[in-house]
C-alpha positions in Angstrom: 138.1 76.9 85.5 140.7 77.8 88.5 142.8 78.8 86.4 140.8 81.5 84.9 140.0 82.5 88.4 143.7 83.3 89.2 144.3 85.3 86.3 141.3 87.5 86.7 142.4 88.2 90.3 146.1 88.8 89.0 144.6 91.4 86.7 142.7 93.1 89.8 145.9 93.1 91.7 147.8 95.0 88.8 144.6 97.1 88.2 144.6 98.6 91.8 148.3 99.1 91.7 147.9 101.1 88.6 145.2 102.9 90.7 147.7 104.4 92.6 149.7 106.2 89.7 147.2 108.5 89.5 147.4 110.4 92.7 151.2 110.2 92.0 151.1 112.0 89.0 148.2 114.3 90.8 150.4 115.0 93.7 153.3 116.4 91.1 151.1 118.3 89.7 149.9 120.1 92.5 152.8 120.8 94.5 154.7 121.9 91.1 151.5 124.4 90.4 151.9 125.3 94.4 155.1 126.0 94.3 154.9 128.2 91.0 152.1 130.3 92.3 154.5 131.0 95.5 157.4 132.0 93.0 155.1 134.0 91.2 153.1 135.7 93.9 155.3 135.6 97.4 152.8 137.3 99.6 150.2 134.5 98.9 152.8 131.8 99.9 151.0 131.4 103.1 147.5 130.7 101.6 149.0 128.5 98.7 150.8 126.7 101.2 147.6 125.7 103.6 145.6 125.2 100.2 148.4 122.8 98.5 148.3 120.7 102.0 144.5 120.5 102.2 144.6 118.8 98.8 147.5 116.7 99.4 145.6 115.3 102.1 142.7 114.4 99.8 145.2 113.0 97.0 146.6 111.0 99.7 143.3 109.7 100.6 142.4 108.5 97.4 145.9 106.9 96.8 145.3 104.8 100.2 142.0 103.8 99.0 143.5 102.3 95.8 145.8 100.6 98.0 143.5 99.2 100.3 141.4 98.3 97.9 143.5 96.2 96.2 144.5 94.2 99.9 140.9 94.0 100.6 139.3 92.8 97.1 
């Protein structure tokens, strides 16, 4: 019985670790598209940069929540 609980804990830890991959991919897409938009329309670069940093902050919060949830549970 104890062996099954140990395996479940390991699977949960791997699951939370995989949950941090999503925000990493999201950051790559977010920054890439923002840079693409800045290259296409340099006159709106400041607005795009501001929106990009707000988006990066939200995505990083999701990554940190996934990481912390792995430690707490």
